[in-house]
All heavy atoms as atom14 arrays in JSON, in Angstrom:
{
  "sequence": "MGIGLQDTTCPPHTNMSSYNLITSPKVLVIYPECGHYVDYGDWNRRRDAFFKRWW",
  "atom14_mask": [
    [1, 1, 1, 1, 1, 1, 1, 1, 0, 0, 0, 0, 0, 0],
    [1, 1, 1, 1, 0, 0, 0, 0, 0, 0, 0, 0, 0, 0],
    [1, 1, 1, 1, 1, 1, 1, 1, 0, 0, 0, 0, 0, 0],
    [1, 1, 1, 1, 0, 0, 0, 0, 0, 0, 0, 0, 0, 0],
    [1, 1, 1, 1, 1, 1, 1, 1, 0, 0, 0, 0, 0, 0],
    [1, 1, 1, 1, 1, 1, 1, 1, 1, 0, 0, 0, 0, 0],
    [1, 1, 1, 1, 1, 1, 1, 1, 0, 0, 0, 0, 0, 0],
    [1, 1, 1, 1, 1, 1, 1, 0, 0, 0, 0, 0, 0, 0],
    [1, 1, 1, 1, 1, 1, 1, 0, 0, 0, 0, 0, 0, 0],
    [1, 1, 1, 1, 1, 1, 0, 0, 0, 0, 0, 0, 0, 0],
    [1, 1, 1, 1, 1, 1, 1, 0, 0, 0, 0, 0, 0, 0],
    [1, 1, 1, 1, 1, 1, 1, 0, 0, 0, 0, 0, 0, 0],
    [1, 1, 1, 1, 1, 1, 1, 1, 1, 1, 0, 0, 0, 0],
    [1, 1, 1, 1, 1, 1, 1, 0, 0, 0, 0, 0, 0, 0],
    [1, 1, 1, 1, 1, 1, 1, 1, 0, 0, 0, 0, 0, 0],
    [1, 1, 1, 1, 1, 1, 1, 1, 0, 0, 0, 0, 0, 0],
    [1, 1, 1, 1, 1, 1, 0, 0, 0, 0, 0, 0, 0, 0],
    [1, 1, 1, 1, 1, 1, 0, 0, 0, 0, 0, 0, 0, 0],
    [1, 1, 1, 1, 1, 1, 1, 1, 1, 1, 1, 1, 0, 0],
    [1, 1, 1, 1, 1, 1, 1, 1, 0, 0, 0, 0, 0, 0],
    [1, 1, 1, 1, 1, 1, 1, 1, 0, 0, 0, 0, 0, 0],
    [1, 1, 1, 1, 1, 1, 1, 1, 0, 0, 0, 0, 0, 0],
    [1, 1, 1, 1, 1, 1, 1, 0, 0, 0, 0, 0, 0, 0],
    [1, 1, 1, 1, 1, 1, 0, 0, 0, 0, 0, 0, 0, 0],
    [1, 1, 1, 1, 1, 1, 1, 0, 0, 0, 0, 0, 0, 0],
    [1, 1, 1, 1, 1, 1, 1, 1, 1, 0, 0, 0, 0, 0],
    [1, 1, 1, 1, 1, 1, 1, 0, 0, 0, 0, 0, 0, 0],
    [1, 1, 1, 1, 1, 1, 1, 1, 0, 0, 0, 0, 0, 0],
    [1, 1, 1, 1, 1, 1, 1, 0, 0, 0, 0, 0, 0, 0],
    [1, 1, 1, 1, 1, 1, 1, 1, 0, 0, 0, 0, 0, 0],
    [1, 1, 1, 1, 1, 1, 1, 1, 1, 1, 1, 1, 0, 0],
    [1, 1, 1, 1, 1, 1, 1, 0, 0, 0, 0, 0, 0, 0],
    [1, 1, 1, 1, 1, 1, 1, 1, 1, 0, 0, 0, 0, 0],
    [1, 1, 1, 1, 1, 1, 0, 0, 0, 0, 0, 0, 0, 0],
    [1, 1, 1, 1, 0, 0, 0, 0, 0, 0, 0, 0, 0, 0],
    [1, 1, 1, 1, 1, 1, 1, 1, 1, 1, 0, 0, 0, 0],
    [1, 1, 1, 1, 1, 1, 1, 1, 1, 1, 1, 1, 0, 0],
    [1, 1, 1, 1, 1, 1, 1, 0, 0, 0, 0, 0, 0, 0],
    [1, 1, 1, 1, 1, 1, 1, 1, 0, 0, 0, 0, 0, 0],
    [1, 1, 1, 1, 1, 1, 1, 1, 1, 1, 1, 1, 0, 0],
    [1, 1, 1, 1, 0, 0, 0, 0, 0, 0, 0, 0, 0, 0],
    [1, 1, 1, 1, 1, 1, 1, 1, 0, 0, 0, 0, 0, 0],
    [1, 1, 1, 1, 1, 1, 1, 1, 1, 1, 1, 1, 1, 1],
    [1, 1, 1, 1, 1, 1, 1, 1, 0, 0, 0, 0, 0, 0],
    [1, 1, 1, 1, 1, 1, 1, 1, 1, 1, 1, 0, 0, 0],
    [1, 1, 1, 1, 1, 1, 1, 1, 1, 1, 1, 0, 0, 0],
    [1, 1, 1, 1, 1, 1, 1, 1, 1, 1, 1, 0, 0, 0],
    [1, 1, 1, 1, 1, 1, 1, 1, 0, 0, 0, 0, 0, 0],
    [1, 1, 1, 1, 1, 0, 0, 0, 0, 0, 0, 0, 0, 0],
    [1, 1, 1, 1, 1, 1, 1, 1, 1, 1, 1, 0, 0, 0],
    [1, 1, 1, 1, 1, 1, 1, 1, 1, 1, 1, 0, 0, 0],
    [1, 1, 1, 1, 1, 1, 1, 1, 1, 0, 0, 0, 0, 0],
    [1, 1, 1, 1, 1, 1, 1, 1, 1, 1, 1, 0, 0, 0],
    [1, 1, 1, 1, 1, 1, 1, 1, 1, 1, 1, 1, 1, 1],
    [1, 1, 1, 1, 1, 1, 1, 1, 1, 1, 1, 1, 1, 1]
  ],
  "atom14_positions": [
    [[-3.57, -0.08, -0.47], [-2.51, 0.3, 0.42], [-1.22, -0.29, -0.13], [-1.2, -1.44, -0.57], [-2.8, -0.23, 1.81], [-1.71, 0.02, 2.82], [-2.12, -0.68, 4.43], [-2.48, 0.79, 5.32], [0.0, 0.0, 0.0], [0.0, 0.0, 0.0], [0.0, 0.0, 0.0], [0.0, 0.0, 0.0], [0.0, 0.0, 0.0], [0.0, 0.0, 0.0]],
    [[-0.18, 0.49, -0.12], [1.13, 0.01, -0.54], [2.09, 0.04, 0.64], [2.14, 1.03, 1.37], [0.0, 0.0, 0.0], [0.0, 0.0, 0.0], [0.0, 0.0, 0.0], [0.0, 0.0, 0.0], [0.0, 0.0, 0.0], [0.0, 0.0, 0.0], [0.0, 0.0, 0.0], [0.0, 0.0, 0.0], [0.0, 0.0, 0.0], [0.0, 0.0, 0.0]],
    [[2.82, -1.04, 0.81], [3.8, -1.08, 1.9], [5.14, -1.58, 1.38], [5.2, -2.43, 0.51], [3.35, -1.95, 3.09], [3.14, -3.39, 2.69], [2.08, -1.41, 3.71], [2.92, -4.33, 3.86], [0.0, 0.0, 0.0], [0.0, 0.0, 0.0], [0.0, 0.0, 0.0], [0.0, 0.0, 0.0], [0.0, 0.0, 0.0], [0.0, 0.0, 0.0]],
    [[6.2, -1.0, 1.93], [7.55, -1.46, 1.64], [8.0, -2.4, 2.76], [7.93, -2.03, 3.93], [0.0, 0.0, 0.0], [0.0, 0.0, 0.0], [0.0, 0.0, 0.0], [0.0, 0.0, 0.0], [0.0, 0.0, 0.0], [0.0, 0.0, 0.0], [0.0, 0.0, 0.0], [0.0, 0.0, 0.0], [0.0, 0.0, 0.0], [0.0, 0.0, 0.0]],
    [[8.44, -3.57, 2.4], [8.83, -4.54, 3.44], [10.12, -4.16, 4.16], [10.4, -4.7, 5.22], [8.97, -5.94, 2.82], [7.68, -6.6, 2.36], [7.96, -8.03, 1.88], [6.62, -6.6, 3.45], [0.0, 0.0, 0.0], [0.0, 0.0, 0.0], [0.0, 0.0, 0.0], [0.0, 0.0, 0.0], [0.0, 0.0, 0.0], [0.0, 0.0, 0.0]],
    [[10.89, -3.24, 3.61], [12.14, -2.82, 4.24], [11.96, -1.52, 5.03], [12.94, -0.86, 5.37], [13.22, -2.63, 3.17], [13.44, -3.84, 2.28], [13.78, -5.1, 3.05], [14.58, -5.07, 3.99], [13.18, -6.2, 2.67], [0.0, 0.0, 0.0], [0.0, 0.0, 0.0], [0.0, 0.0, 0.0], [0.0, 0.0, 0.0], [0.0, 0.0, 0.0]],
    [[10.73, -1.15, 5.33], [10.43, 0.12, 6.01], [10.78, 0.04, 7.49], [10.19, -0.73, 8.24], [8.94, 0.44, 5.84], [8.58, 1.86, 6.25], [9.36, 2.48, 7.01], [7.52, 2.33, 5.83], [0.0, 0.0, 0.0], [0.0, 0.0, 0.0], [0.0, 0.0, 0.0], [0.0, 0.0, 0.0], [0.0, 0.0, 0.0], [0.0, 0.0, 0.0]],
    [[11.75, 0.83, 7.92], [12.13, 0.86, 9.33], [11.4, 1.98, 10.08], [11.39, 2.01, 11.31], [13.65, 1.06, 9.49], [14.05, 2.25, 8.81], [14.4, -0.14, 8.92], [0.0, 0.0, 0.0], [0.0, 0.0, 0.0], [0.0, 0.0, 0.0], [0.0, 0.0, 0.0], [0.0, 0.0, 0.0], [0.0, 0.0, 0.0], [0.0, 0.0, 0.0]],
    [[10.77, 2.92, 9.35], [10.02, 4.0, 9.97], [8.64, 3.5, 10.4], [8.21, 3.75, 11.53], [9.86, 5.18, 8.98], [11.16, 5.61, 8.57], [9.12, 6.33, 9.63], [0.0, 0.0, 0.0], [0.0, 0.0, 0.0], [0.0, 0.0, 0.0], [0.0, 0.0, 0.0], [0.0, 0.0, 0.0], [0.0, 0.0, 0.0], [0.0, 0.0, 0.0]],
    [[7.94, 2.84, 9.51], [6.63, 2.24, 9.77], [6.71, 0.77, 9.36], [6.4, 0.43, 8.22], [5.52, 2.93, 8.98], [5.32, 4.67, 9.37], [0.0, 0.0, 0.0], [0.0, 0.0, 0.0], [0.0, 0.0, 0.0], [0.0, 0.0, 0.0], [0.0, 0.0, 0.0], [0.0, 0.0, 0.0], [0.0, 0.0, 0.0], [0.0, 0.0, 0.0]],
    [[7.18, -0.1, 10.25], [7.36, -1.51, 9.89], [6.07, -2.13, 9.35], [4.96, -1.73, 9.74], [7.76, -2.15, 11.22], [8.33, -1.03, 12.02], [7.55, 0.19, 11.63], [0.0, 0.0, 0.0], [0.0, 0.0, 0.0], [0.0, 0.0, 0.0], [0.0, 0.0, 0.0], [0.0, 0.0, 0.0], [0.0, 0.0, 0.0], [0.0, 0.0, 0.0]],
    [[6.19, -3.08, 8.43], [5.03, -3.68, 7.78], [3.95, -4.18, 8.74], [2.77, -4.02, 8.46], [5.63, -4.83, 6.98], [7.02, -4.4, 6.69], [7.44, -3.62, 7.9], [0.0, 0.0, 0.0], [0.0, 0.0, 0.0], [0.0, 0.0, 0.0], [0.0, 0.0, 0.0], [0.0, 0.0, 0.0], [0.0, 0.0, 0.0], [0.0, 0.0, 0.0]],
    [[4.33, -4.73, 9.86], [3.3, -5.26, 10.78], [2.4, -4.15, 11.33], [1.23, -4.39, 11.62], [3.93, -6.08, 11.92], [4.69, -5.26, 12.9], [6.02, -4.93, 12.71], [4.32, -4.7, 14.07], [6.42, -4.2, 13.74], [5.42, -4.05, 14.58], [0.0, 0.0, 0.0], [0.0, 0.0, 0.0], [0.0, 0.0, 0.0], [0.0, 0.0, 0.0]],
    [[2.91, -2.92, 11.43], [2.05, -1.84, 11.9], [1.03, -1.44, 10.83], [-0.08, -1.06, 11.15], [2.87, -0.6, 12.31], [3.59, -0.1, 11.18], [3.84, -0.94, 13.43], [0.0, 0.0, 0.0], [0.0, 0.0, 0.0], [0.0, 0.0, 0.0], [0.0, 0.0, 0.0], [0.0, 0.0, 0.0], [0.0, 0.0, 0.0], [0.0, 0.0, 0.0]],
    [[1.4, -1.54, 9.57], [0.47, -1.25, 8.49], [-0.61, -2.32, 8.39], [-1.76, -2.03, 8.08], [1.21, -1.15, 7.15], [2.12, 0.04, 7.1], [1.7, 1.16, 7.33], [3.38, -0.19, 6.81], [0.0, 0.0, 0.0], [0.0, 0.0, 0.0], [0.0, 0.0, 0.0], [0.0, 0.0, 0.0], [0.0, 0.0, 0.0], [0.0, 0.0, 0.0]],
    [[-0.26, -3.55, 8.63], [-1.21, -4.65, 8.51], [-2.32, -4.54, 9.54], [-3.46, -4.91, 9.26], [-0.49, -6.01, 8.64], [0.44, -6.31, 7.49], [-0.32, -6.19, 5.87], [-1.66, -7.34, 6.02], [0.0, 0.0, 0.0], [0.0, 0.0, 0.0], [0.0, 0.0, 0.0], [0.0, 0.0, 0.0], [0.0, 0.0, 0.0], [0.0, 0.0, 0.0]],
    [[-2.02, -4.02, 10.71], [-3.04, -3.86, 11.74], [-4.16, -2.95, 11.26], [-5.34, -3.28, 11.38], [-2.43, -3.27, 13.01], [-1.45, -4.11, 13.52], [0.0, 0.0, 0.0], [0.0, 0.0, 0.0], [0.0, 0.0, 0.0], [0.0, 0.0, 0.0], [0.0, 0.0, 0.0], [0.0, 0.0, 0.0], [0.0, 0.0, 0.0], [0.0, 0.0, 0.0]],
    [[-3.82, -1.81, 10.7], [-4.85, -0.89, 10.2], [-5.51, -1.43, 8.94], [-6.72, -1.3, 8.76], [-4.26, 0.5, 9.95], [-3.2, 0.43, 9.03], [0.0, 0.0, 0.0], [0.0, 0.0, 0.0], [0.0, 0.0, 0.0], [0.0, 0.0, 0.0], [0.0, 0.0, 0.0], [0.0, 0.0, 0.0], [0.0, 0.0, 0.0], [0.0, 0.0, 0.0]],
    [[-4.75, -2.07, 8.08], [-5.31, -2.63, 6.85], [-6.4, -3.65, 7.18], [-7.46, -3.68, 6.56], [-4.21, -3.29, 6.02], [-4.72, -3.88, 4.73], [-4.93, -3.07, 3.62], [-4.98, -5.24, 4.61], [-5.4, -3.61, 2.43], [-5.44, -5.78, 3.42], [-5.65, -4.96, 2.35], [-6.11, -5.49, 1.17], [0.0, 0.0, 0.0], [0.0, 0.0, 0.0]],
    [[-6.16, -4.47, 8.17], [-7.13, -5.51, 8.54], [-8.43, -4.93, 9.11], [-9.46, -5.6, 9.09], [-6.52, -6.49, 9.53], [-5.48, -7.37, 8.88], [-5.55, -7.64, 7.69], [-4.52, -7.81, 9.66], [0.0, 0.0, 0.0], [0.0, 0.0, 0.0], [0.0, 0.0, 0.0], [0.0, 0.0, 0.0], [0.0, 0.0, 0.0], [0.0, 0.0, 0.0]],
    [[-8.39, -3.7, 9.59], [-9.6, -3.07, 10.13], [-10.47, -2.42, 9.05], [-11.63, -2.11, 9.31], [-9.21, -2.02, 11.18], [-8.57, -2.57, 12.45], [-8.09, -1.42, 13.33], [-9.54, -3.46, 13.2], [0.0, 0.0, 0.0], [0.0, 0.0, 0.0], [0.0, 0.0, 0.0], [0.0, 0.0, 0.0], [0.0, 0.0, 0.0], [0.0, 0.0, 0.0]],
    [[-9.94, -2.21, 7.88], [-10.7, -1.57, 6.8], [-11.74, -2.55, 6.28], [-11.41, -3.69, 5.93], [-9.76, -1.13, 5.66], [-8.76, -0.1, 6.17], [-10.55, -0.59, 4.48], [-7.64, 0.21, 5.2], [0.0, 0.0, 0.0], [0.0, 0.0, 0.0], [0.0, 0.0, 0.0], [0.0, 0.0, 0.0], [0.0, 0.0, 0.0], [0.0, 0.0, 0.0]],
    [[-13.0, -2.11, 6.22], [-14.07, -2.99, 5.76], [-14.54, -2.66, 4.35], [-15.35, -3.39, 3.79], [-15.27, -2.94, 6.72], [-15.74, -1.6, 6.81], [-14.87, -3.43, 8.1], [0.0, 0.0, 0.0], [0.0, 0.0, 0.0], [0.0, 0.0, 0.0], [0.0, 0.0, 0.0], [0.0, 0.0, 0.0], [0.0, 0.0, 0.0], [0.0, 0.0, 0.0]],
    [[-14.06, -1.57, 3.78], [-14.44, -1.2, 2.42], [-13.54, -1.95, 1.42], [-12.57, -2.6, 1.83], [-14.29, 0.31, 2.24], [-12.96, 0.69, 2.45], [0.0, 0.0, 0.0], [0.0, 0.0, 0.0], [0.0, 0.0, 0.0], [0.0, 0.0, 0.0], [0.0, 0.0, 0.0], [0.0, 0.0, 0.0], [0.0, 0.0, 0.0], [0.0, 0.0, 0.0]],
    [[-13.84, -1.84, 0.12], [-12.97, -2.49, -0.87], [-11.53, -2.03, -0.69], [-11.26, -0.85, -0.46], [-13.54, -2.02, -2.2], [-14.96, -1.69, -1.91], [-14.97, -1.15, -0.5], [0.0, 0.0, 0.0], [0.0, 0.0, 0.0], [0.0, 0.0, 0.0], [0.0, 0.0, 0.0], [0.0, 0.0, 0.0], [0.0, 0.0, 0.0], [0.0, 0.0, 0.0]],
    [[-10.61, -2.97, -0.78], [-9.21, -2.63, -0.55], [-8.3, -3.56, -1.33], [-8.7, -4.66, -1.73], [-8.88, -2.71, 0.94], [-9.12, -4.08, 1.55], [-8.95, -4.06, 3.05], [-9.25, -5.44, 3.63], [-9.11, -5.46, 5.06], [0.0, 0.0, 0.0], [0.0, 0.0, 0.0], [0.0, 0.0, 0.0], [0.0, 0.0, 0.0], [0.0, 0.0, 0.0]],
    [[-7.09, -3.1, -1.54], [-6.05, -3.87, -2.2], [-4.75, -3.6, -1.46], [-4.45, -2.45, -1.12], [-5.9, -3.46, -3.69], [-4.73, -4.15, -4.32], [-7.18, -3.73, -4.45], [0.0, 0.0, 0.0], [0.0, 0.0, 0.0], [0.0, 0.0, 0.0], [0.0, 0.0, 0.0], [0.0, 0.0, 0.0], [0.0, 0.0, 0.0], [0.0, 0.0, 0.0]],
    [[-3.99, -4.63, -1.22], [-2.68, -4.48, -0.58], [-1.61, -4.77, -1.62], [-1.6, -5.84, -2.23], [-2.54, -5.44, 0.6], [-1.2, -5.42, 1.32], [-0.95, -4.05, 1.94], [-1.16, -6.49, 2.39], [0.0, 0.0, 0.0], [0.0, 0.0, 0.0], [0.0, 0.0, 0.0], [0.0, 0.0, 0.0], [0.0, 0.0, 0.0], [0.0, 0.0, 0.0]],
    [[-0.72, -3.8, -1.83], [0.39, -3.96, -2.76], [1.66, -3.98, -1.94], [1.94, -3.05, -1.19], [0.42, -2.81, -3.8], [1.56, -3.01, -4.77], [-0.91, -2.7, -4.52], [0.0, 0.0, 0.0], [0.0, 0.0, 0.0], [0.0, 0.0, 0.0], [0.0, 0.0, 0.0], [0.0, 0.0, 0.0], [0.0, 0.0, 0.0], [0.0, 0.0, 0.0]],
    [[2.42, -5.05, -2.07], [3.64, -5.21, -1.29], [4.85, -4.98, -2.19], [4.97, -5.56, -3.26], [3.71, -6.61, -0.66], [2.53, -6.78, 0.3], [5.04, -6.84, 0.04], [2.38, -8.17, 0.87], [0.0, 0.0, 0.0], [0.0, 0.0, 0.0], [0.0, 0.0, 0.0], [0.0, 0.0, 0.0], [0.0, 0.0, 0.0], [0.0, 0.0, 0.0]],
    [[5.74, -4.1, -1.72], [6.98, -3.81, -2.42], [8.13, -4.38, -1.59], [8.59, -3.74, -0.64], [7.14, -2.3, -2.62], [6.07, -1.7, -3.51], [4.92, -1.14, -2.97], [6.22, -1.74, -4.88], [3.94, -0.62, -3.8], [5.24, -1.21, -5.71], [4.1, -0.65, -5.16], [3.13, -0.14, -5.99], [0.0, 0.0, 0.0], [0.0, 0.0, 0.0]],
    [[8.59, -5.58, -1.91], [9.6, -6.25, -1.09], [10.93, -5.5, -0.97], [11.6, -5.59, 0.05], [9.82, -7.59, -1.78], [8.74, -7.74, -2.77], [8.18, -6.38, -3.04], [0.0, 0.0, 0.0], [0.0, 0.0, 0.0], [0.0, 0.0, 0.0], [0.0, 0.0, 0.0], [0.0, 0.0, 0.0], [0.0, 0.0, 0.0], [0.0, 0.0, 0.0]],
    [[11.29, -4.75, -1.98], [12.59, -4.07, -1.99], [12.54, -2.64, -1.45], [13.57, -2.01, -1.29], [13.13, -4.02, -3.43], [13.24, -5.38, -4.1], [14.32, -6.24, -3.5], [15.37, -5.69, -3.14], [14.1, -7.46, -3.38], [0.0, 0.0, 0.0], [0.0, 0.0, 0.0], [0.0, 0.0, 0.0], [0.0, 0.0, 0.0], [0.0, 0.0, 0.0]],
    [[11.35, -2.12, -1.19], [11.2, -0.71, -0.81], [11.22, -0.51, 0.7], [10.81, -1.38, 1.46], [9.89, -0.16, -1.37], [9.86, -0.07, -3.16], [0.0, 0.0, 0.0], [0.0, 0.0, 0.0], [0.0, 0.0, 0.0], [0.0, 0.0, 0.0], [0.0, 0.0, 0.0], [0.0, 0.0, 0.0], [0.0, 0.0, 0.0], [0.0, 0.0, 0.0]],
    [[11.69, 0.65, 1.1], [11.67, 1.06, 2.49], [10.45, 1.92, 2.75], [9.33, 1.52, 2.47], [0.0, 0.0, 0.0], [0.0, 0.0, 0.0], [0.0, 0.0, 0.0], [0.0, 0.0, 0.0], [0.0, 0.0, 0.0], [0.0, 0.0, 0.0], [0.0, 0.0, 0.0], [0.0, 0.0, 0.0], [0.0, 0.0, 0.0], [0.0, 0.0, 0.0]],
    [[10.68, 3.13, 3.26], [9.59, 4.05, 3.58], [9.17, 4.86, 2.35], [9.13, 6.09, 2.35], [10.02, 4.98, 4.72], [8.89, 5.72, 5.36], [7.92, 5.08, 6.09], [8.57, 7.03, 5.37], [7.04, 5.98, 6.51], [7.42, 7.17, 6.09], [0.0, 0.0, 0.0], [0.0, 0.0, 0.0], [0.0, 0.0, 0.0], [0.0, 0.0, 0.0]],
    [[8.95, 4.15, 1.29], [8.5, 4.7, 0.02], [7.97, 3.53, -0.8], [8.11, 2.39, -0.39], [9.65, 5.39, -0.74], [10.77, 4.43, -1.07], [10.77, 3.74, -2.29], [11.79, 4.17, -0.17], [11.77, 2.83, -2.59], [12.78, 3.26, -0.46], [12.78, 2.58, -1.68], [13.75, 1.69, -1.98], [0.0, 0.0, 0.0], [0.0, 0.0, 0.0]],
    [[7.34, 3.82, -1.9], [6.9, 2.75, -2.81], [7.44, 3.05, -4.2], [7.99, 4.12, -4.44], [5.35, 2.63, -2.84], [4.82, 2.19, -1.48], [4.7, 3.92, -3.29], [0.0, 0.0, 0.0], [0.0, 0.0, 0.0], [0.0, 0.0, 0.0], [0.0, 0.0, 0.0], [0.0, 0.0, 0.0], [0.0, 0.0, 0.0], [0.0, 0.0, 0.0]],
    [[7.28, 2.14, -5.11], [7.64, 2.34, -6.5], [6.55, 3.22, -7.12], [5.5, 2.73, -7.51], [7.74, 0.99, -7.2], [7.99, 1.11, -8.69], [7.99, 2.23, -9.23], [8.19, 0.06, -9.33], [0.0, 0.0, 0.0], [0.0, 0.0, 0.0], [0.0, 0.0, 0.0], [0.0, 0.0, 0.0], [0.0, 0.0, 0.0], [0.0, 0.0, 0.0]],
    [[6.77, 4.53, -7.15], [5.71, 5.44, -7.56], [5.3, 5.27, -9.02], [4.17, 5.56, -9.37], [6.1, 6.89, -7.26], [6.04, 7.17, -5.78], [7.19, 7.23, -5.02], [4.82, 7.32, -5.15], [7.13, 7.45, -3.65], [4.73, 7.54, -3.78], [5.9, 7.6, -3.04], [5.83, 7.8, -1.69], [0.0, 0.0, 0.0], [0.0, 0.0, 0.0]],
    [[6.17, 4.78, -9.86], [5.78, 4.49, -11.23], [4.68, 3.44, -11.26], [3.72, 3.54, -12.03], [0.0, 0.0, 0.0], [0.0, 0.0, 0.0], [0.0, 0.0, 0.0], [0.0, 0.0, 0.0], [0.0, 0.0, 0.0], [0.0, 0.0, 0.0], [0.0, 0.0, 0.0], [0.0, 0.0, 0.0], [0.0, 0.0, 0.0], [0.0, 0.0, 0.0]],
    [[4.78, 2.45, -10.41], [3.77, 1.41, -10.3], [2.59, 1.88, -9.44], [1.43, 1.69, -9.8], [4.38, 0.15, -9.68], [3.37, -0.96, -9.5], [2.82, -1.44, -10.51], [3.09, -1.33, -8.33], [0.0, 0.0, 0.0], [0.0, 0.0, 0.0], [0.0, 0.0, 0.0], [0.0, 0.0, 0.0], [0.0, 0.0, 0.0], [0.0, 0.0, 0.0]],
    [[2.89, 2.5, -8.32], [1.85, 2.89, -7.36], [0.87, 3.9, -7.94], [-0.34, 3.78, -7.77], [2.47, 3.44, -6.08], [1.42, 3.91, -5.13], [1.11, 5.19, -4.82], [0.5, 3.09, -4.41], [0.07, 5.22, -3.93], [-0.32, 3.94, -3.66], [0.31, 1.71, -4.33], [-1.33, 3.47, -2.85], [-0.7, 1.23, -3.51], [-1.51, 2.11, -2.78]],
    [[1.37, 4.93, -8.61], [0.48, 5.96, -9.15], [-0.51, 5.37, -10.15], [-1.68, 5.75, -10.17], [1.29, 7.09, -9.79], [2.02, 7.91, -8.75], [1.72, 7.86, -7.57], [3.01, 8.66, -9.21], [0.0, 0.0, 0.0], [0.0, 0.0, 0.0], [0.0, 0.0, 0.0], [0.0, 0.0, 0.0], [0.0, 0.0, 0.0], [0.0, 0.0, 0.0]],
    [[-0.07, 4.44, -10.97], [-0.95, 3.78, -11.92], [-2.04, 3.0, -11.19], [-3.22, 3.07, -11.52], [-0.14, 2.85, -12.82], [-0.94, 2.1, -13.85], [-0.06, 1.13, -14.64], [0.71, 0.22, -13.81], [0.21, -0.89, -13.25], [-1.04, -1.22, -13.44], [0.98, -1.67, -12.52], [0.0, 0.0, 0.0], [0.0, 0.0, 0.0], [0.0, 0.0, 0.0]],
    [[-1.67, 2.25, -10.16], [-2.63, 1.46, -9.38], [-3.62, 2.36, -8.64], [-4.8, 2.09, -8.59], [-1.9, 0.58, -8.36], [-1.13, -0.55, -8.97], [-0.34, -1.26, -7.88], [0.49, -2.3, -8.37], [0.12, -3.58, -8.45], [-1.07, -3.95, -8.05], [0.95, -4.49, -8.9], [0.0, 0.0, 0.0], [0.0, 0.0, 0.0], [0.0, 0.0, 0.0]],
    [[-3.1, 3.43, -8.04], [-3.94, 4.37, -7.31], [-4.98, 5.0, -8.22], [-6.17, 5.05, -7.89], [-3.07, 5.45, -6.68], [-3.85, 6.51, -5.91], [-3.11, 7.81, -5.83], [-2.84, 8.33, -7.15], [-1.82, 9.12, -7.44], [-0.96, 9.48, -6.51], [-1.64, 9.57, -8.67], [0.0, 0.0, 0.0], [0.0, 0.0, 0.0], [0.0, 0.0, 0.0]],
    [[-4.54, 5.46, -9.37], [-5.47, 6.1, -10.31], [-6.53, 5.12, -10.79], [-7.71, 5.48, -10.88], [-4.71, 6.68, -11.5], [-3.81, 7.85, -11.1], [-3.96, 8.36, -9.97], [-2.96, 8.23, -11.93], [0.0, 0.0, 0.0], [0.0, 0.0, 0.0], [0.0, 0.0, 0.0], [0.0, 0.0, 0.0], [0.0, 0.0, 0.0], [0.0, 0.0, 0.0]],
    [[-6.16, 3.89, -11.08], [-7.13, 2.88, -11.52], [-8.14, 2.58, -10.41], [-9.33, 2.41, -10.68], [-6.4, 1.62, -11.94], [0.0, 0.0, 0.0], [0.0, 0.0, 0.0], [0.0, 0.0, 0.0], [0.0, 0.0, 0.0], [0.0, 0.0, 0.0], [0.0, 0.0, 0.0], [0.0, 0.0, 0.0], [0.0, 0.0, 0.0], [0.0, 0.0, 0.0]],
    [[-7.68, 2.53, -9.17], [-8.58, 2.27, -8.04], [-9.63, 3.36, -7.93], [-10.82, 3.08, -7.82], [-7.78, 2.17, -6.74], [-8.64, 1.99, -5.52], [-9.04, 0.72, -5.14], [-9.05, 3.07, -4.77], [-9.84, 0.55, -4.03], [-9.85, 2.91, -3.66], [-10.25, 1.64, -3.28], [0.0, 0.0, 0.0], [0.0, 0.0, 0.0], [0.0, 0.0, 0.0]],
    [[-9.2, 4.62, -7.98], [-10.15, 5.71, -7.83], [-11.11, 5.81, -9.02], [-12.26, 6.16, -8.86], [-9.45, 7.03, -7.55], [-9.02, 7.14, -6.12], [-7.68, 7.14, -5.79], [-9.94, 7.23, -5.1], [-7.27, 7.23, -4.47], [-9.57, 7.32, -3.77], [-8.22, 7.31, -3.47], [0.0, 0.0, 0.0], [0.0, 0.0, 0.0], [0.0, 0.0, 0.0]],
    [[-10.62, 5.51, -10.21], [-11.52, 5.52, -11.37], [-12.61, 4.45, -11.22], [-13.74, 4.65, -11.63], [-10.73, 5.28, -12.65], [-9.98, 6.49, -13.12], [-9.23, 6.21, -14.39], [-8.4, 7.42, -14.77], [-7.58, 7.18, -15.95], [0.0, 0.0, 0.0], [0.0, 0.0, 0.0], [0.0, 0.0, 0.0], [0.0, 0.0, 0.0], [0.0, 0.0, 0.0]],
    [[-12.25, 3.33, -10.62], [-13.21, 2.24, -10.45], [-14.22, 2.55, -9.36], [-15.4, 2.25, -9.49], [-12.48, 0.95, -10.1], [-13.4, -0.2, -9.88], [-12.65, -1.47, -9.67], [-13.61, -2.56, -9.45], [-13.33, -3.68, -8.87], [-12.1, -3.93, -8.47], [-14.25, -4.6, -8.7], [0.0, 0.0, 0.0], [0.0, 0.0, 0.0], [0.0, 0.0, 0.0]],
    [[-13.79, 3.13, -8.25], [-14.66, 3.29, -7.08], [-15.2, 4.69, -6.88], [-16.03, 4.91, -6.01], [-13.92, 2.85, -5.83], [-13.59, 1.4, -5.87], [-12.37, 0.84, -6.11], [-14.5, 0.31, -5.72], [-12.46, -0.51, -6.11], [-13.77, -0.87, -5.86], [-15.87, 0.22, -5.47], [-14.35, -2.12, -5.77], [-16.44, -1.04, -5.38], [-15.69, -2.19, -5.52]],
    [[-14.72, 5.67, -7.62], [-15.17, 7.02, -7.36], [-16.06, 7.48, -8.45], [-16.06, 7.72, -9.49], [-14.0, 7.96, -7.22], [-14.32, 9.18, -6.45], [-15.38, 10.01, -6.63], [-13.59, 9.74, -5.38], [-15.32, 11.04, -5.75], [-14.24, 10.9, -4.96], [-12.43, 9.36, -4.73], [-13.77, 11.7, -3.93], [-11.98, 10.14, -3.71], [-12.64, 11.3, -3.32]]
  ]
}
């Protein structure tokens, strides 16, 4: 899961509630400078590696 700490649409604390309920393998990537988006250059690489590992 990737979250932007500057997100005013979905504040970080709302994402953490659902993240904490996930019981499967998970990774939290925090983007301190991002709002309601992530650094897709970084995120897409992480996402693809995650699915290659678990799928």
